[in-house]
N, C-alpha and C positions, 0 to 999 in steps of 0.2 A: 395780705392778698386783697386786691381791689374787689369790691362788691360789684355784681353785674348791674349795668345801667338800667334804670327804670324811667319810664315816662308817664306822667300824669297830666291829663288835659282837663281843664275846667270847662264844662259845657253848660250853657244856659239857653240854648235853642236859637241864639242870635246868629246872623251870618258870620260874625267874627269868631264865634266858637266853632262853627262848622269849618271855617278856614284854619283855626288852630288845630283841629283834629286832623285835617288834611296834612298840615305841616308836620305834625307829630308822626304821622304814618310815614312820611318821606324820611324823617330823621331816624325812625325805628329801622326802616329798611337799610339806610346807609350805615347804621352802626350795629346791625345784627341783633337788635332788640326784638324779642318775640311777643311781648305783651305790653299793652297800653291800658292804663286805668282811665276811663272816661268818667269824670265825677260831676254830678249835679247836686247842688245843695238846695234845700228848700226850707222855708220856715213860715209860720203863720204870723203875719204882721200884727203887732199890737194895735188894737183899735179898729181893725178892719172888720167889717160886718156887712151883711146883706139886710136891708130893710124890706120887710114884706108885710103881708096881711097878719102875720102872727108875731109881729114885733121884730126885734133885731136878732139875727142869727149869724153865727160864724161858721164857716165851712168846717166839717170834721177833718182832723189831721189826716185821716186815711184818704180822703178825697184829694188833698193837696199832695200827699205822697204819690198817689196813683197818677195824678196829672204830671208830676215831675218825672216819674218813671216812664210814662208814655212819651213825653217830650224827649227824654234822653234816648229812648229806643228809636224814635223817629229820626233823630240825627244820626245815630249809629247805623240804622238800616239804609240810609241813602248814601252812606260813605263807602266808596270802593276800598276794600281792604286787600293789600297785597298778600299773596300766598305766604304762609308761615308766620303771620302776625295775627294775634288774637286781641280783640278789644273787650276788656272787662268793664261792663257798665256798673257804676256805683251811685246809688241815691242815698243821701244822708241828710238828716234834719239838722239845721243850724246855720250859722253865719258862713257864707261862701268863703270869704277870705280865711277865716279861722280853720275851716275844714280843709281847704287846699293847703294851707301852711302846715297843718298837722301831718301831711304826707311828705313834706320837704325834708324832714330829718333823715329819711332813708332813701332818697332818690337823687338822681342827677339832673333831671329836667322837669320843670313845671311849665306847662304851656297854657296860656289863656289868650282869648281873643281881645279885641279892642273896641268893640262897638256896642256897648250899653246893655240895655234891659232885655230880659227874656220876655217871651209871650206871657208867662205867668205874672211877672212884674207889671207888664202893661195892662193886664186884666185888673190888677189890684189898684 
């Protein structure tokens, strides 16, 4: 028996990822999919720090997690969702490609946008 189709969307806050979520929602509606996982990965880059009066500091992981979570919810909150479809926001620490590929083993569709860096990456 065939497993029910799942859709996972990689979100990074870019216009491309917003478009990917819109496309995934249209596909979900067309194929009777009721849930979409919207996944945002984050990590603390090696060697990144803030120089200030107290020396070199790296932002706490909780701050980066919270920033990623806020950015993901900002994308989800502006996206019109058809009735009967739920978006499950997922924020996970690690390499984006590895995290998204870890979902591929059990799903039919992986959707990503095409235009580059997130606001978090731009800040770094």
